[in-house]
C-alpha positions as CSV (number, residue, x, y, z in Angstrom):
1,M,0.1,0.2,0.0
2,V,1.2,3.7,-0.8
3,L,0.2,6.8,1.2
4,F,0.5,10.1,0.3
5,A,0.4,13.3,2.8
6,V,0.3,17.0,2.1
7,L,1.7,18.4,4.9
8,G,0.5,22.3,5.9
9,G,-1.3,24.4,8.8
10,I,-2.4,22.7,11.8
11,V,-3.6,19.1,11.9
12,A,-6.6,19.0,13.6
13,S,-8.9,15.9,13.0
14,C,-12.5,16.0,14.5
15,E,-14.1,12.6,14.3
16,T,-17.8,11.1,15.2
17,E,-19.6,8.4,16.6
18,P,-23.2,9.8,16.2
19,V,-26.4,8.9,18.1
20,D,-29.7,9.7,17.1
21,P,-28.5,11.4,14.4
22,L,-29.9,14.6,12.3
23,L,-29.0,16.0,8.7
24,L,-26.5,19.0,8.6
25,T,-25.2,20.4,5.2
26,D,-21.9,21.4,5.1
27,D,-19.9,24.4,3.2
28,N,-18.7,21.6,1.4
29,G,-21.6,20.7,-0.6
30,G,-22.3,17.9,1.4
31,T,-24.2,16.2,4.2
32,D,-23.2,15.3,7.7
33,T,-24.9,13.3,10.2
34,I,-23.8,15.0,13.5
35,A,-24.7,13.7,17.1
36,D,-27.3,14.9,19.6
37,P,-25.4,17.5,21.7
38,G,-25.1,17.8,25.0
39,I,-24.6,21.5,25.5
40,F,-21.9,23.7,23.9
41,T,-22.1,27.6,24.0
42,V,-19.6,30.2,23.8
43,K,-19.8,34.1,23.3
44,I,-18.3,35.5,19.4
45,G,-17.7,38.8,20.2
46,G,-20.3,39.0,22.8
47,T,-23.1,37.1,20.7
48,L,-24.1,34.0,21.9
49,F,-23.4,30.8,19.6
50,V,-25.2,27.6,20.6
51,A,-24.3,24.5,19.0
52,D,-27.0,22.7,17.3
53,S,-25.3,19.2,17.4
54,T,-21.7,18.2,18.3
55,I,-18.9,15.9,17.4
56,A,-16.3,14.1,19.8
57,T,-13.5,12.0,20.0
58,L,-10.8,11.2,22.9
59,G,-7.9,8.5,22.7
60,N,-4.3,8.2,21.8
61,G,-3.4,11.4,23.7
62,Q,-5.9,13.9,22.4
63,I,-9.6,15.0,22.6
64,V,-11.2,16.6,20.0
65,I,-14.4,18.5,20.5
66,K,-16.7,20.2,17.8
67,G,-19.8,22.5,17.8
68,Y,-21.9,23.0,14.8
69,K,-24.6,25.5,14.4
70,G,-27.4,25.9,11.7
71,T,-27.1,24.3,8.3
72,E,-23.8,26.1,6.4
73,G,-21.5,24.2,8.8
74,E,-20.6,26.9,11.1
75,N,-18.8,25.2,14.2
76,V,-16.0,25.9,17.0
77,T,-13.4,23.0,17.2
78,I,-11.3,22.6,20.2
79,T,-8.1,20.2,20.1
80,V,-6.7,19.4,23.4
81,Q,-3.3,16.9,23.4
82,A,-4.1,15.1,26.2
83,T,-6.9,12.6,27.7
84,T,-7.2,13.5,31.3
85,T,-9.0,16.2,33.1
86,G,-7.1,19.6,33.4
87,T,-6.4,23.1,32.1
88,Y,-4.1,23.3,28.7
89,T,-3.2,25.2,26.0
90,A,-5.3,24.0,23.1
91,L,-5.8,24.6,19.5
92,M,-9.5,26.5,19.2
93,V,-10.7,27.2,15.5
94,Y,-14.3,29.0,14.4
95,D,-15.2,28.4,10.9
96,P,-18.0,30.7,9.7
97,G,-18.9,27.9,7.3
98,T,-19.6,30.4,4.4
99,S,-16.2,31.0,3.5
100,D,-12.7,29.4,3.2
101,N,-11.2,31.6,6.2
102,F,-11.5,30.8,9.6
103,Y,-10.6,32.2,13.3
104,S,-7.9,30.4,15.0
105,N,-6.5,30.9,18.7
106,I,-2.8,31.0,16.7
107,S,-1.6,34.8,16.7
108,P,1.3,35.1,14.1
109,A,2.9,37.0,16.6
110,S,2.4,35.9,19.9
111,G,1.3,32.1,19.3
112,P,-1.6,30.5,20.9
113,S,-4.1,32.4,23.2
114,G,-6.4,31.3,25.7
115,S,-7.0,27.6,27.2
116,A,-9.4,25.0,27.4
117,T,-10.4,23.2,30.8
118,I,-11.6,19.5,30.8
119,T,-13.4,19.4,34.0
120,T,-15.2,16.0,34.1
121,I,-14.9,12.6,31.7
122,N,-17.7,10.3,32.5
123,T,-15.9,6.8,31.2
124,A,-19.3,4.8,31.8
125,A,-22.0,7.6,30.0
126,R,-18.8,8.2,27.7
127,V,-19.3,12.0,28.0
128,I,-17.2,14.6,28.4
129,S,-17.6,18.2,30.0
130,G,-15.2,21.3,30.3
131,S,-14.7,25.3,29.7
132,F,-12.6,27.6,27.1
133,S,-11.8,31.0,25.9
134,F,-9.6,32.6,23.6
135,T,-8.5,35.3,21.4
136,G,-9.3,34.5,17.3
137,Y,-7.1,35.9,14.8
138,Y,-8.3,35.5,11.3
139,S,-6.8,33.2,9.0
140,D,-6.4,35.8,5.7
141,T,-3.9,38.6,7.3
142,A,-4.1,40.7,4.1
143,Q,-7.6,41.5,5.0
144,N,-6.6,43.0,8.5
145,L,-9.7,42.0,10.3
146,P,-10.1,42.9,14.3
147,N,-9.2,40.2,16.4
148,V,-12.3,38.4,18.0
149,A,-13.1,37.5,21.3
150,F,-14.3,34.0,22.2
151,T,-15.7,34.0,25.7
152,E,-17.7,32.0,28.4
153,G,-17.1,28.8,26.5
154,I,-19.0,25.6,27.7
155,F,-19.4,22.1,26.8
156,T,-21.4,19.9,28.7
157,N,-22.2,16.2,28.7
158,I,-20.8,15.9,25.4
159,S,-21.1,12.4,24.1
160,Y,-17.5,11.2,22.6
161,G,-16.3,8.4,20.4
162,G,-12.9,6.8,20.3
163,G,-11.3,5.0,23.1
164,T,-10.9,5.6,26.8
165,P,-8.5,7.5,29.1
166,P,-5.3,6.0,30.2
167,T,-4.5,5.0,33.2
168,N,-1.1,6.6,33.5
169,P,-1.0,9.2,30.6
170,S,2.4,10.1,29.2
171,G,1.6,14.0,28.9
172,P,2.1,16.1,25.7
173,G,6.0,15.2,25.4
174,V,8.7,17.4,24.1
175,F,9.5,19.1,20.8
176,T,12.7,21.0,20.4
177,A,15.1,21.8,17.6
178,S,17.4,25.2,16.8
179,V,16.4,27.2,13.9
180,D,19.4,29.3,12.8
181,G,20.8,28.9,16.2
182,A,17.7,30.2,17.9
183,P,15.9,27.9,20.1
184,F,12.2,26.3,19.0
185,T,10.2,24.6,21.7
186,A,6.9,23.7,20.7
187,A,3.7,24.3,22.8
188,V,1.5,21.8,20.6
189,T,2.3,18.9,19.0
190,N,0.3,16.5,16.7
191,A,1.5,13.0,15.7
192,V,0.3,10.1,13.2
193,L,1.5,6.8,12.7
194,G,-0.3,4.1,10.7
195,S,-1.0,2.8,7.0
196,G,2.6,3.1,6.1
197,L,3.2,6.7,7.4
198,F,4.5,8.9,10.2
199,S,3.8,12.5,10.4
200,I,4.4,14.7,13.4
201,Q,4.2,18.5,13.7
202,G,5.0,20.8,16.6
203,V,3.9,24.6,16.9
204,D,5.5,27.1,19.1
205,A,4.3,30.0,21.8
206,T,4.7,32.2,18.5
207,G,2.8,30.3,16.0
208,K,5.9,28.9,14.2
209,A,5.8,25.2,13.3
210,I,7.8,22.4,12.0
211,S,6.3,19.6,10.2
212,I,8.0,16.1,9.4
213,A,6.5,13.4,7.2
214,V,7.7,9.7,6.0
215,E,6.5,6.7,4.3
216,E,7.6,4.6,7.5
217,T,6.5,3.3,11.0
218,T,9.2,1.5,12.3
219,P,12.6,3.0,14.2
220,G,15.2,3.8,12.0
221,T,17.1,6.9,10.3
222,Y,15.6,8.1,6.7
223,T,17.4,10.4,4.8
224,G,17.0,13.1,1.9
225,S,13.8,12.3,-0.1
226,Q,12.7,9.7,2.1
227,V,11.7,12.2,4.3
228,L,9.8,15.6,4.1
229,L,10.9,18.0,6.6
230,A,9.2,21.9,6.8
231,Y,9.8,25.1,8.9
232,Y,6.8,27.5,8.6
233,E,7.4,31.2,10.0
234,N,3.1,31.1,10.6
235,A,1.3,27.9,11.4
236,T,-1.2,28.7,9.1
237,S,0.7,29.8,6.0
238,E,1.2,28.0,2.9
239,D,4.4,28.7,2.3
240,S,7.6,27.1,4.1
241,Y,11.1,26.4,4.3
242,S,11.7,22.7,3.3
243,N,14.1,19.9,2.1
244,L,11.9,19.5,-0.7
245,L,14.2,21.0,-3.5
246,N,17.4,20.2,-1.6
247,D,16.9,16.5,-0.9
248,T,18.9,17.3,3.0
249,G,17.9,16.3,6.0
250,T,17.8,13.2,8.4
251,L,15.1,11.8,10.6
252,T,15.7,9.0,13.1
253,I,13.1,7.6,15.2
254,T,14.6,6.0,18.0
255,S,11.5,4.2,19.5
256,I,8.0,3.5,19.5
257,D,6.0,2.7,22.4
258,T,3.2,0.9,20.9
259,V,1.7,0.5,24.8
260,N,1.5,4.3,25.6
261,H,1.1,5.4,22.0
262,T,4.2,7.7,22.0
263,I,7.5,8.1,19.3
264,T,10.4,9.6,20.3
265,G,13.5,10.7,17.5
266,T,15.5,13.1,16.0
267,F,15.7,15.4,13.1
268,S,18.1,18.3,11.2
269,F,17.5,19.8,7.8
270,T,18.2,22.9,5.6
271,G,14.9,24.4,4.5
272,D,14.9,26.2,1.4
273,Y,11.9,28.7,1.0
274,S,8.8,27.6,-1.1
275,D,8.0,30.6,-3.1
276,I,10.6,30.7,-5.6
277,D,9.1,34.0,-7.0
278,N,10.1,35.4,-3.7
279,P,13.5,34.0,-2.7
280,R,14.5,34.0,0.8
281,T,17.6,32.5,2.5
282,A,17.6,29.1,3.6
283,K,16.7,27.9,7.0
284,V,19.1,25.7,8.8
285,I,17.2,23.4,11.6
286,T,19.4,21.4,13.5
287,S,19.3,19.6,17.1
288,G,15.7,18.5,16.6
289,V,14.6,16.1,19.4
290,F,11.0,14.9,19.8
291,T,10.8,12.7,22.8
292,N,7.5,10.9,24.2
293,V,5.1,12.7,21.8
294,P,1.6,11.0,21.8
295,Y,0.6,9.7,18.3
296,V,-2.9,8.5,17.1
297,G,-3.1,5.5,14.8
298,S,-1.3,2.0,15.0
299,I,1.7,0.4,13.2
300,D,-0.1,-2.8,12.0
301,N,-1.4,-2.4,8.4
302,T,-4.7,-4.0,8.3
303,D,-6.6,-1.8,5.5
304,I,-9.0,-3.1,3.2
305,F,-10.2,-2.2,-0.1
306,T,-12.2,-4.6,-2.4
307,A,-15.0,-4.6,-4.9
308,T,-16.5,-7.0,-7.5
309,V,-16.2,-5.4,-10.8
310,N,-18.1,-6.5,-13.9
311,G,-18.7,-10.0,-11.9
312,T,-15.0,-10.5,-11.0
313,A,-14.1,-10.1,-7.2
314,I,-10.9,-8.1,-6.8
315,T,-9.0,-7.1,-3.7
316,Y,-6.7,-4.2,-3.7
317,G,-3.4,-4.3,-1.7
318,G,0.0,-3.4,-1.8
319,S,1.1,-1.0,-4.1
320,D,-2.1,-1.2,-5.8
321,L,-4.0,0.4,-3.2
322,V,-3.2,4.1,-2.7
323,I,-4.6,6.3,0.6
324,G,-4.0,9.9,0.4
325,F,-5.6,13.2,1.6
326,I,-6.8,16.4,-0.1
327,D,-8.6,19.6,0.9
328,V,-12.3,19.7,-0.7
329,N,-13.2,23.6,0.0
330,E,-11.4,23.6,3.1
331,F,-12.7,20.4,4.1
332,S,-10.1,17.0,4.6
333,A,-11.2,14.2,2.7
334,V,-9.8,10.7,2.4
335,T,-9.1,9.4,-1.0
336,L,-9.0,5.6,-2.0
337,R,-7.6,4.3,-5.4
338,G,-7.4,0.8,-6.4
339,T,-5.6,-0.4,-9.3
340,N,-6.3,-3.1,-11.5
341,A,-5.2,-4.6,-14.7
342,T,-8.1,-3.3,-16.8
343,H,-9.3,-0.2,-14.1
344,V,-8.9,2.3,-11.6
345,I,-11.6,2.9,-8.8
346,E,-11.0,6.1,-6.9
347,L,-13.1,7.3,-3.8
348,Q,-13.1,10.6,-2.1
349,I,-14.7,10.7,1.4
350,N,-14.9,13.7,4.1
351,E,-12.9,12.1,6.9
352,D,-15.7,13.5,9.3
353,T,-18.7,11.5,7.6
354,P,-20.7,9.7,10.2
355,V,-22.3,6.7,9.9
356,G,-25.1,6.9,7.4
357,T,-25.9,6.2,3.6
358,Y,-24.9,8.9,1.1
359,P,-25.4,9.2,-2.9
360,F,-22.1,10.0,-4.8
361,T,-22.1,13.2,-6.7
362,D,-19.8,14.8,-9.5
363,A,-21.2,18.5,-8.0
364,T,-18.2,20.9,-7.5
365,N,-16.7,21.1,-4.1
366,A,-19.4,18.2,-3.1
367,L,-18.6,14.8,-1.5
368,P,-18.6,11.8,-1.9
369,K,-17.3,11.3,-5.2
370,A,-16.4,8.0,-7.3
371,T,-14.6,7.9,-10.5
372,F,-14.0,4.7,-12.7
373,T,-10.9,4.7,-15.1
374,D,-11.0,2.3,-18.1
375,T,-7.5,1.6,-18.7
376,S,-7.9,-1.2,-21.3
377,A,-9.1,1.5,-23.8
378,P,-6.5,2.5,-26.1
379,D,-6.6,5.9,-24.3
380,D,-7.4,5.8,-20.6
381,I,-11.2,6.8,-19.9
382,T,-12.3,8.4,-16.7
383,Y,-16.0,8.4,-15.7
384,N,-17.5,10.5,-12.7
385,I,-20.2,8.4,-11.1
386,T,-23.5,9.8,-10.5
387,R,-25.6,6.7,-10.0
388,G,-24.4,4.8,-7.0
389,S,-24.1,5.2,-3.4
390,L,-21.3,5.2,0.0
391,V,-22.3,3.8,3.3
392,I,-20.6,4.8,6.4
393,T,-20.8,1.9,8.7
394,A,-18.4,2.6,11.3
395,N,-15.5,6.0,11.9
396,D,-14.2,6.5,15.3
397,G,-12.1,8.9,14.1
398,V,-9.1,6.5,13.7
399,R,-10.8,4.0,11.1
400,I,-13.5,4.5,8.5
401,K,-15.4,1.1,7.4
402,G,-18.2,1.2,4.6
403,T,-19.2,-0.4,1.5
404,F,-20.0,1.1,-1.6
405,S,-21.5,0.4,-5.5
406,F,-22.2,1.9,-8.8
407,E,-22.9,2.0,-12.3
408,V,-20.4,3.3,-15.1
409,R,-22.9,5.0,-17.7
410,N,-21.7,6.8,-21.2
411,P,-22.4,10.6,-20.2
412,A,-23.8,10.9,-24.1
413,N,-26.2,7.8,-23.4
414,P,-26.6,8.2,-19.4
415,N,-30.0,5.8,-20.0
416,G,-28.5,3.3,-22.1
417,A,-26.9,0.0,-20.6
418,P,-24.2,0.1,-17.9
419,L,-20.6,0.2,-19.6
420,H,-19.2,-1.5,-16.0
421,T,-20.7,-2.4,-12.7
422,V,-19.1,-2.4,-9.4
423,T,-20.7,-4.2,-6.6
424,G,-20.0,-5.5,-3.0
425,G,-17.3,-2.7,-2.6
426,T,-15.7,-2.6,0.9
427,F,-13.3,-0.7,2.7
428,D,-11.8,-0.5,6.3
429,I,-8.9,2.2,6.3
430,E,-6.9,3.7,8.9
431,F,-6.5,7.6,8.6
């Protein structure tokens, strides 16, 4: 199996295990089925935001809570790098739902603002309660919009999916480096391990970030083009200093603690600026260390992607299965691509999609999508699927599982006989 990942900004995954679902239209043009809320409120610039529905997950070193309001996808998300009660520096984001921009608590000048307090975690009822507040900074700094105060934030009895809090939590871990001789110490870390990939990011108190990704999940030393290393002067910026153009750098994964879900290692690299039209002096990152940083995921690769194509059962595995991640209208989508000698099947699914049935669509910025490429023709022909559906049977924020089926029709004769049929499709993959 091959997995591709794109690094940039702060990764904050939001997952769900819904109960008594209602239907919510998100700003990606699709729909999300969201769990009944407990209580989730916050004053945004003095105006009360009351969530209609919520999503939450707990496990593998972090807590994520999201409150939705209305039908445009307006939401507030809180990500805490901990799984026990206490007060923490957190990543907090407000998405108005009607544009690509958002407010986050990461100031380009001073780093994370505010805090989140986890007051109680009821593991029997699987609900979580707490409070939060922060100053929100607009993601499009060119618009020079004023900062917004998010005050009196409360979440009470929010149902969560995922695991249970560890008996002896490992804490947030340590992530440090030297950037052109100046010390870098992360205030917030995020790490993912599994499906052939390890990625980690640290964000310091001023909003600067270092991101690392490698298509390996075992201890060892990886160099040059084997590993992607990047330094961001602003964690929300698209521009970075990376080894992508110079193939320098070294990552050593020293140890992986599969019991406590932590990872330890070292790194160094020279980063060239990504905007070649506005060149800047390269950054030299040395003495990089991450110690006992909690990660999400697992080492074991148990991903499954199968389908029956024109009556023939096929299992896509090894290099024939590609799992990737893309942004669709500012929403993160997982892509599954299965390749056979005669065809390629690709699915695009919003990674927050809860249990439910969803028709495939070819509408712009809408999900889920499916395509079928006929590679047996003299020239490969790709068909966008509009007749078929996707069924999500489980999504706990770590793995997503479901089924699918569709017909491939000639767009010039959509009511004619199907060109190909895909039935009994199944997938069970780790994010």
